[in-house]
N, C-alpha and C positions, 0 to 999 in steps of 0.2 A: 503495500499500499503505500508506503514512504518513498519507495522508487518509482510507482505511478503518479504520487502528487508532482514529485521535483521533476519529472519529465513533462508533464502535461500542468503546470502549475496558470502558466498564461491561459490556454482555453479555459480551465475552471474558473480563473478571475474574472474571465469575458462572460462565461457562462454565467456566472451568480452576481455580476453586476447587472446583466438585463432581467434576469428573473425578478431581480428585490425589485427594479423599477419599474417591471411591469405588475407585479403585486401591489405597488405602493399605489399607483395606478389605479387598479383595481377595487382597491378595499379601502381608498380614500377618495381622490376625486369624483370618479366613476361610481360608485357605491352613494356618495353622497347625493351629487347631483341627480342621478337618475335613477336611482333606486328607492333611497329613501326620499328624495324630495325635500332635500332641507329647506334651500329657500324658498320654494313653495309655500312648504307646511308654515316656517317660520312669519312669512307675510299672511299667512291665510290667520295666524295665532291672532297676529295684530288687527287683523280684519275682522276677527269676529270677537273681540274685545269689547269693540264699539258695541254701546247699546242699541243702535239703530239697526244694526246688524245679524244682531244675534239670533233673530228667529227667522232669517233666509233660511233657505234651502240648503245650500252650501255649507253652511254655519252648524246648521242642527244635524247634517250628515257628518261632518267633521268633529262635531260633539260625540255623536253615538258610535263610530267607528273607530276614531282615533285619526292618526296622521296618513295622508294618501302616501301610496308607493307606487313606484313605476311600473308599467307593463315589460320586462324584458326577458328575451330567451338567449339563451346561450349562443348561438351564433351572431347576436346583435352585439352579444356584449362584447366576442370575440373579435368582431369587426371594427367596434369602437377602440379596443386594445391596440389593433393595426393600424390604424387611423389618425386618431385622436389624442393620444400619447405620445410621449417622447419617445417610444419604440417604434412611429411611423416613419423617423429617419434612418432605421436600419436597411433599408434596400438599397441606399446609395452605400453602404458601408461592409454587407455583408462578404462581397466579393475582395474586398480589400483586407478584412480580417481573415478570412480563406486563405486567401495568395501567404499572409503574412505568416500564419502557421505552416502551411503547405511549406514554403521557402526556408521557413525555420529550421523544419527537419532536416530537409539539403542539407541546408549549411553545415549543423551539428556536424553531420554525417562528414561532406567533406573537410571540415577544419579539424577532423581526428586523422591520424596517422595511419590509420587501420583501413580506409577506404580502398588505396591502392593493391594493400596486401591483400584482403577480401577478393578483389576483382581477379588478382593472379589466381588465385587458390580454387576459387567458387567459379561454377557454371555461369555467365555470364545474364544469361535470363533468367535466374534465379537471386542473383544480385539486386537486378533491376525490379523484379517482383518484390523483393523487400523492401524498397525504396519507395516505390510507389505506394505499397501497401501505408506504408509509413503516411504518406502525405493525403491518401484517400480515406484516413479514417476520419478526417475532419468533415467529410461529406456529413456526417450525421452529427455535428455538433449541433448545429442550429433548431432539427426535426427533433431533438431530445428538449433543446430549452424552451421552444414553443409548446411541445406536449406538455411540460410541465406548467407552463401560464395556462393551456386550456383547461386544466384541472380546476386551477381558480375561477376560469370563466363558467365552468361545471359546478360549482360549489356556490357561485354568484346568482346564476340561473336557475339555481334547484333542478337540475337536469334536465331544464323545460326546452324542447323543440319545435314549439307551436310555431309554424310560421303561414298558418291559414292568413294574418293578417296582412300578409305581405304579398298576396297573389294577384290582389287587386289594388297594389299600393303603387307610390311614385318614390317610395323610401330608397335611397340609392345604395342599399348594401351591396351584400353579392348577387348576382343575377339568381332570380327563381330556380332557373335550370339547375344549378350547383344548392340552393338552399332546400331544393327537397329532397336532397340526400339525405339531410338532417344528422344524425351524430356521426355519418360516414362520410361527411364533409372535411372533417379533420386528416381522415387518409387521405383523401386528395390532396389536400396542402400540403401535409408533412412530404408526399409523393413530390409533388413540383418542388420545395424546398431542396428535397435529395438531387433530383435531374438538374437544376441549376446550379447546382453548389460542383455537382461532377465537373461543368464546363468550366468553372471558376478556377478548380483543381488542376485541369488540364491546362490552362493560360497559364496557370505557374508551373507547369512543369517545362512548359517550350519557353519559357522566359528564362528558366533557371540553365538553359542552355546557351544562350544568349551572350550574357557578360559573367564575368566573376564576380559581381558583385551585389550581397544580398539587399542592401538597400533601392541599387538601381530595379534590378530585377522586380523587386516589390511595385515600385511605381509602373513599370513597364507592363506586366499584368495587369493592373487596374486601368492603364491608359488603355490595352486591349481591349479590356472589358468595357470601354463606354466606343472606342471603336466597332467593335460586334454591333451593339446597339445604333449607333450611326446607319451603318452600313444595312441594317434588315430595315430600321423604321424610315430612313431619309430616304435612300438611295431604293431600294426593293419597293418602300411603300409606294416613293413617288412614280415607279414604273409602273408598278399596277394600276395605279390611279390613271395613269396618261393612256396607258395600251387595254387595260379592261374597267375603267371605270369601278374599281372599287379599291375601297381604302383599307387595307390589312394591318395597319401600323399597330395594332394591338397585339397580335401576333407576334410580331415582331419586337415588344417591348420587353429588353432585358432588363430595365432600370428598376421597373415594379413589377416586382415576382410575388405580389399580395394579392393584388385585384383579379377578378376572373370578371368584372362587370361587363367587358365589351369583347368578351371572348364566347361566342354561341356555341364553338364548337371545339369542345377541348383537345379531342384526336389530331385536328389540324397544329392547335397549340403545341401540343406534345411530341408530333411527327418534325415541324423544325428545328424543336430542340434538340431531339434525337440524332436528326441529320447535323446540326452542330457538332454534337457530340463524337461524332463519327467522323468527321473534316477533323476536329482537333486529336482527337485518337490516331488516326491515320499520320495525320504531321508529327503527332509524339511519337510514335512509332520508328517513323522516316528518321528524326535527328538523334534517337538513342539507337538506334540498329547497329552503326558502327561500336564495336568494343574499342578498337585503338584509336580513334577520335577522341573517344571518350574518356581513355584513359590519359590523352594528353589534356583533354580540357580540366580535368581535375588535377592533375600536375601542377598548374599554374596555381600562383599566389589568391588565396580567395581572400577579398575585403568581406566579413561576415558576421554575423549577431553573434557576440561572444557567449 
């Protein structure tokens, strides 16, 4: 356990900070404003203290039944956590965090004197498998974080998945197609995080072979992430609008991985990301294929995170 904590302390700190921020929002501002309706009930208390209002219908109801409660369900709570809390900024930095952690695994290995020795004694494919798996473990970091946060949403929402009020409503939460999944929606959400996280790790692996600087590679992988979004949303989107008269920008939006509102067909959305994973995977295979070139690369002096 001590060794595990030592090796993964940065990831654990990140997870704890995000979870704490999420729970503070859920059981603080959100619960107060949207479940306990504190401001509304406080104002109603003052209103009903006035003699001319005591016999009004709302004051009688308030007196008999006590404070009003907000009508919220689990997915509504989860949506607010993603969009109205400080965690709404996460889509912009998840790629950076995963790239940082993945490249840190590389830098620690390349900083050791064992790298070349292992390469000489061990089969190259097994060697690559080990270092790739050490990076891909971070694919599950944010799914675990959001699963823990989702438990808080379940508690606050009393496991209520009543979505009937959204069927004819213009409330801009998740598309009704996804809301209809009810409790199963979280599985789709977590799967989506995993798929996008794989893309982030592959971008990190590609940049790990570009320079011998940990810091530069982290920045490069983050830049590639934005370039990927620009290519999809701007260039492919613009061509589709001009030639096909359709706007597919939501399907190519790699910056906002939380929202499914403008994505009527998830299979198209998923297919695009699987295609990107395939292209990045082939690129990764090509640049790591030659063992001799890789040995020459790691023999250079690395400017890395200690």
